C-alpha positions in Angstrom: 0.0 0.0 0.0 2.6 2.6 1.0 6.0 1.3 -0.2 7.6 4.8 -0.2 6.9 5.7 3.4 9.4 8.2 5.0 9.3 7.1 8.6 11.0 10.4 9.7 7.7 12.2 9.0 5.6 10.0 11.2 6.0 12.0 14.4 5.2 15.2 12.5 2.1 13.5 11.0 1.0 12.5 14.5 1.3 16.1 15.7 -0.7 17.3 12.8 -3.5 14.9 13.7 -3.7 16.6 17.1 -3.7 20.1 15.6 -6.1 19.8 12.7 -7.4 23.0 11.2 -11.1 23.8 11.7 -11.7 22.8 8.1 -10.0 19.5 8.5 -11.9 18.9 11.8 -15.2 19.6 10.0 -14.5 17.3 7.1 -13.2 14.6 9.5 -16.0 14.7 12.1 -18.9 15.5 9.9 -18.0 13.2 7.0 -15.0 10.9 6.9 -15.6 9.3 10.3 -19.1 8.3 9.3 -18.0 6.5 6.1 -18.2 2.7 5.8 -14.5 2.6 4.7 -11.3 3.5 6.4 -9.9 7.0 6.0 -6.6 8.0 7.5 -5.8 11.6 8.7 -2.3 13.1 8.1 -0.9 10.0 6.4 2.7 9.7 5.2 3.2 8.8 1.5 6.7 9.1 0.3 8.2 12.4 1.5 4.7 14.0 1.9 2.0 14.1 4.5 -1.4 14.0 2.9 -4.4 15.5 4.7 -6.7 12.5 4.2 -6.1 9.1 2.5 -8.6 6.4 1.6 -6.6 3.3 0.5 -9.6 1.4 -0.7 -10.3 4.1 -3.3 -6.6 5.2 -3.9 -7.9 8.6 -3.0 -6.1 11.5 -1.4 -8.0 14.6 -0.2 -6.2 17.9 0.4 -7.6 21.0 2.0 -6.0 24.2 0.8 -5.7 27.3 2.9 -4.7 30.7 1.5 -1.0 29.8 1.6 -1.6 27.3 -1.2 -2.3 30.0 -3.7 1.1 31.7 -3.4 3.4 31.1 -6.4 5.9 28.8 -4.7 3.1 26.8 -3.1 1.3 26.3 -6.4 4.6 24.9 -7.9 5.2 22.7 -4.9 1.6 21.4 -4.8 1.8 20.6 -8.6 5.0 18.5 -8.1 3.5 16.8 -5.1 0.3 16.0 -6.9 2.3 14.7 -9.9 4.3 12.4 -7.6 1.2 11.1 -5.8 -0.6 10.6 -9.1 2.4 8.6 -10.4 1.8 6.2 -7.6 -1.7 5.6 -8.8 -3.6 7.9 -6.4 -6.3 10.4 -7.3 -5.7 13.7 -5.6 -8.7 16.0 -4.8 -8.1 19.5 -3.6 -10.7 21.7 -2.0 -10.2 25.2 -0.6 -11.2 26.2 2.9 -13.8 28.4 1.3 -15.4 25.3 -0.3 -15.4 23.5 3.1 -17.3 26.5 4.7 -19.6 27.5 1.8 -20.0 24.4 -0.4 -19.7 21.5 2.1 -22.5 19.4 0.8 -21.0 19.6 -2.7 -17.5 18.7 -1.4 -18.9 15.7 0.4 -20.8 14.5 -2.6 -17.8 14.8 -4.8 -15.6 12.8 -2.4 -18.4 10.2 -2.0 -18.6 9.9 -5.8 -14.8 9.3 -6.0 -14.8 6.7 -3.3 -18.0 4.8 -4.3 -17.9 4.9 -8.1 
């Protein structure tokens, strides 16, 4: 499942699970925890920590705050997504705005990707 795991990131991922953003908490507690499949929070894949990972669907869900729209971050996220895609994963990205204003649409989109 995760052949390219950087174990040095595991303690950092554990800390991130304890300090989720309010958008991550909302998606976790109001959606992912209720699904009939396993979803991991702050999961290490390669040299990256992904926000949410559903192995059964080869799906990664990322939530993007405002920092993700800066030039360097856009380039970094593109390289990251390309790497994750090369491993066979689908990467879905949603903005914090979408979590706050379009939550039902976000949930439905994720559901459609998991249970196609």
